[in-house]
C-alpha positions in Angstrom: -70.1 -43.1 -12.8 -67.4 -41.0 -14.5 -68.1 -38.1 -16.9 -65.2 -37.6 -19.3 -65.0 -34.3 -21.3 -62.8 -33.9 -24.3 -62.9 -30.2 -25.3 -61.8 -29.4 -28.8 -61.9 -26.1 -30.8 -65.0 -27.2 -32.7 -66.7 -29.8 -30.5 -66.9 -31.1 -26.9 -67.2 -34.8 -26.7 -68.7 -36.3 -23.5 -68.6 -39.8 -22.3 -70.4 -41.5 -19.4 -68.4 -44.5 -18.0 -69.8 -47.0 -15.5 -67.2 -49.4 -14.0 -64.8 -48.5 -16.8 -67.4 -49.3 -19.5 -68.5 -46.5 -21.9 -72.2 -46.3 -21.4 -73.0 -43.4 -23.7 -71.3 -40.6 -25.5 -72.4 -37.2 -27.0 -71.0 -34.4 -29.1 -71.7 -30.7 -28.5 -70.6 -27.6 -30.3 -67.8 -25.7 -28.4 -69.4 -22.4 -27.6 -67.1 -20.1 -25.6 -69.8 -17.7 -24.4 -72.1 -20.4 -23.0 -72.3 -20.3 -19.2 -71.7 -23.1 -16.7 -75.4 -23.2 -16.0 -76.2 -23.6 -19.7 -73.7 -26.5 -20.1 -75.1 -28.0 -16.9 -78.6 -27.9 -18.2 -77.6 -29.4 -21.6 -75.6 -32.2 -19.9 -78.5 -32.9 -17.5 -80.9 -33.1 -20.5 -78.6 -35.5 -22.4 -78.4 -37.8 -19.4 -82.2 -37.7 -18.9 -82.8 -38.5 -22.6 -80.7 -41.7 -22.3 -82.4 -42.7 -19.0 -79.3 -41.8 -17.0 -79.1 -39.7 -13.8 -76.6 -36.9 -13.5 -76.7 -37.5 -9.7 -75.0 -40.9 -10.4 -71.9 -39.2 -11.6 -69.3 -39.3 -8.9 -66.3 -37.7 -10.7 -65.3 -35.8 -13.8 -62.2 -35.6 -15.9 -61.5 -32.9 -18.5 -59.0 -32.6 -21.3 -59.1 -29.3 -23.2 -57.2 -27.4 -25.9 -59.4 -24.3 -25.2 -58.1 -22.7 -22.0 -61.1 -20.4 -21.7 -63.5 -23.3 -21.4 -61.8 -24.9 -18.4 -63.2 -22.5 -15.8 -66.7 -22.9 -17.2 -66.6 -26.7 -17.1 -65.0 -26.7 -13.7 -67.7 -24.5 -12.4 -70.4 -26.7 -14.0 -68.8 -29.8 -12.4 -68.7 -28.3 -9.0 -72.3 -26.9 -9.2 -74.1 -29.7 -10.9 -72.1 -32.8 -9.9 -70.5 -31.6 -6.6 -67.0 -32.5 -7.7 -63.9 -30.6 -8.8 -62.9 -32.2 -12.0 -59.6 -33.9 -12.6 -57.8 -32.0 -15.4 -55.2 -33.3 -17.8 -52.1 -31.3 -17.4 -48.9 -31.2 -15.4 -49.2 -33.2 -12.2 -51.2 -36.0 -13.9 -49.4 -39.3 -14.1 -49.5 -40.8 -17.6 -46.7 -43.3 -17.8 -45.5 -41.4 -20.9 -42.1 -39.8 -21.3 -42.3 -36.8 -23.5 -39.2 -36.2 -25.6 -40.0 -32.6 -26.8 -38.2 -29.3 -26.8 -40.8 -28.0 -24.4 -43.1 -30.8 -23.1 -45.7 -28.3 -21.8 -46.4 -27.3 -25.4 -47.8 -30.7 -26.3 -51.6 -30.5 -26.3 -53.6 -32.4 -23.7 -55.6 -34.2 -26.4 -52.4 -35.5 -28.0 -51.2 -36.8 -24.7 -54.5 -38.6 -24.0 -54.6 -40.1 -27.5 -51.0 -41.4 -27.2 -51.6 -43.0 -23.8 -54.9 -44.5 -24.9 -53.5 -45.9 -28.1 -50.4 -47.4 -26.4 -52.6 -48.9 -23.7 -55.0 -50.5 -26.2 -52.7 -51.4 -29.1 -49.1 -51.3 -27.9 -46.3 -49.5 -29.8 -44.7 -48.3 -31.9 -47.6 -46.2 -33.2 -48.5 -43.2 -35.3 -51.6 -41.6 -33.8 -53.6 -39.3 -36.1 -56.4 -37.1 -34.8 -58.5 -35.7 -37.7 -60.3 -32.8 -36.1 -60.2 -29.0 -36.4 -56.5 -29.6 -36.9 -55.0 -32.8 -38.1 -52.3 -33.9 -35.7 -49.8 -36.8 -36.1 -48.1 -38.2 -33.0 -45.2 -40.7 -32.9 -44.9 -42.9 -29.9 -42.4 -45.7 -29.2 -43.0 -49.2 -27.8 -41.4 -48.2 -24.5 -43.9 -45.3 -24.1 -41.8 -42.4 -25.3 -43.7 -39.5 -27.1 -41.0 -38.5 -29.6 -42.8 -35.8 -31.5 -45.3 -35.2 -34.3 -46.7 -33.0 -36.9 -49.7 -30.6 -37.2 -51.6 -29.7 -40.3 -54.8 -27.7 -41.0 -57.8 -29.8 -40.7 -60.4 -30.3 -43.5 -62.8 -27.8 -41.9 -60.1 -25.1 -41.5 -59.1 -25.6 -45.1 -62.6 -25.4 -46.3 -63.4 -22.3 -44.3 -60.2 -20.6 -45.6 -61.3 -21.2 -49.2 -64.6 -19.6 -48.5 -63.4 -16.7 -46.4 -60.3 -15.8 -48.4 -61.7 -15.8 -51.9 -64.4 -13.6 -53.5 -66.4 -16.2 -55.4 -65.9 -19.6 -53.9 -68.9 -20.8 -51.8 -69.1 -22.6 -48.4 -69.5 -26.3 -49.1 -70.3 -29.6 -47.5 -67.4 -31.9 -47.1 -68.8 -34.8 -49.3 -66.5 -36.9 -51.4 -67.0 -36.4 -55.2 -67.1 -39.3 -57.6 -63.8 -38.3 -59.3 -60.9 -35.9 -59.1 -61.6 -34.2 -62.4 -64.8 -32.3 -61.7 -67.0 -30.2 -63.9 -68.4 -27.6 -61.4 -67.0 -25.4 -58.6 -68.5 -27.2 -55.6 -67.3 -30.6 -56.6 -63.9 -29.2 -57.7 -63.5 -27.7 -54.2 -64.6 -31.0 -52.6 -62.0 -32.9 -54.8 -59.2 -30.6 -53.8 -60.0 -30.6 -50.1 -60.8 -34.3 -49.6 -58.3 -35.9 -52.0 -55.7 -33.3 -51.2 -56.0 -34.0 -47.5 -55.8 -37.7 -48.0 -52.5 -37.0 -49.8 -51.3 -35.0 -46.8 -52.2 -37.9 -44.5 -50.6 -40.5 -46.7 -47.3 -38.6 -47.2 -46.8 -37.5 -43.5 -47.8 -40.9 -42.2 -45.5 -42.9 -44.4 -42.5 -40.7 -43.7 -43.3 -40.6 -40.0 -43.4 -44.4 -39.9 -40.0 -44.7 -41.4 -38.5 -42.1 -39.0 -40.2 -43.7 -36.0 -39.0 -47.2 -36.9 -35.4 -45.9 -36.6 -36.1 -44.1 -33.4 -38.0 -46.9 -31.8 -35.4 -49.6 -32.6 -37.5 -52.5 -31.5 -38.0 -53.9 -35.0 -41.7 -54.1 -34.5 -43.9 -52.8 -37.3 -45.3 -49.3 -36.8 -49.1 -49.3 -36.7 -51.3 -46.3 -37.5 -54.4 -45.4 -35.3 -56.8 -42.7 -36.4 -59.4 -40.9 -34.4 -61.4 -37.7 -34.7 -64.5 -36.5 -36.6 -63.0 -36.9 -40.1 -61.2 -40.2 -39.5 -63.7 -42.4 -41.3 -63.8 -40.0 -44.4 -60.0 -40.2 -44.6 -59.7 -43.9 -44.0 -62.0 -44.8 -46.9 -59.5 -43.5 -49.5 -56.2 -44.2 -47.9 -54.1 -47.3 -47.3 -52.0 -46.1 -44.4 -54.5 -46.3 -41.6 -54.7 -49.6 -39.7 -57.4 -48.8 -37.2 -60.1 -46.1 -36.8 -61.0 -45.7 -33.1 -63.5 -42.9 -32.6 -63.6 -43.4 -28.8 -59.8 -43.3 -28.4 -59.7 -40.0 -26.5 -62.7 -40.7 -24.2 -61.3 -44.1 -23.3 -57.9 -42.5 -22.7 -59.5 -40.1 -20.3 -61.1 -43.0 -18.4 -57.8 -44.8 -18.3 -56.0 -41.8 -16.9 -58.7 -41.2 -14.3 -58.2 -44.8 -13.0 -54.5 -44.3 -13.0 -54.7 -41.1 -11.0 -57.8 -41.4 -8.8 -55.9 -42.9 -5.9 -54.4 -39.4 -5.4 -57.9 -37.9 -5.4 -58.9 -35.5 -8.2 -55.4 -34.9 -9.4 -54.7 -31.6 -11.0 -51.8 -29.4 -12.1 -49.8 -28.6 -9.0 -46.9 -26.7 -10.5 -45.7 -25.5 -13.9 -43.4 -28.5 -14.2 -43.3 -30.2 -17.5 -44.8 -33.5 -18.6 -41.5 -35.5 -18.3 -42.3 -38.7 -16.4 -40.9 -42.2 -16.2 -43.3 -45.0 -16.9 
């Protein structure tokens, strides 16, 4: 069994794979001060609740955008599973060629999402991850990562309204019935949710046009969305073709299979991500 760990700024998403099939998945809060032992106990309890055995896990793969969490999860993996985890970073074979000013600046989650989406849906694609930040990635049919865009996520925007104003409250991110609202909470929900949909629509449509020129295949550009806010955004937009909530976990499983013949592949140097498919 494989344990896949996708570590974001807000949540850690875990997936247990058996023979390439996703058996179960869980979402934890990312807590930087939690120890390896604490995470080990939590993961063990999650497995037990679902009737799974942590002892059946024979390898671990980690993608993280929180560098401080890597040591903790590596230590957990070694102590509770007896394996040094495979880590998404330089040295991992992805099949993706990254056309970026500095390829090492592309987040591991964006690489995993791009590879997963290309493997599942083919290109050209715009891949949107609606999490703590909202990221847009443009990938071509021939597996080139040609760039993207990063915007504040809904939660960041909501927190900023609360923290940077004197009278606006912290709110739940629920969709109001209309844009013109008659109280403060619904007015904030209107601006946040409908405003973010506008951001998603505009960036996506412009990125599709630019990507079609770069790709040159003549095939239509599809849009794949993932992340915790993907369903909320899809319900009021017309630009998203597929919402795939397991995109990152399945990408991690794919990359594990692609790299396991070399053992638990990890970063060997500070070389960049540039690879030939």
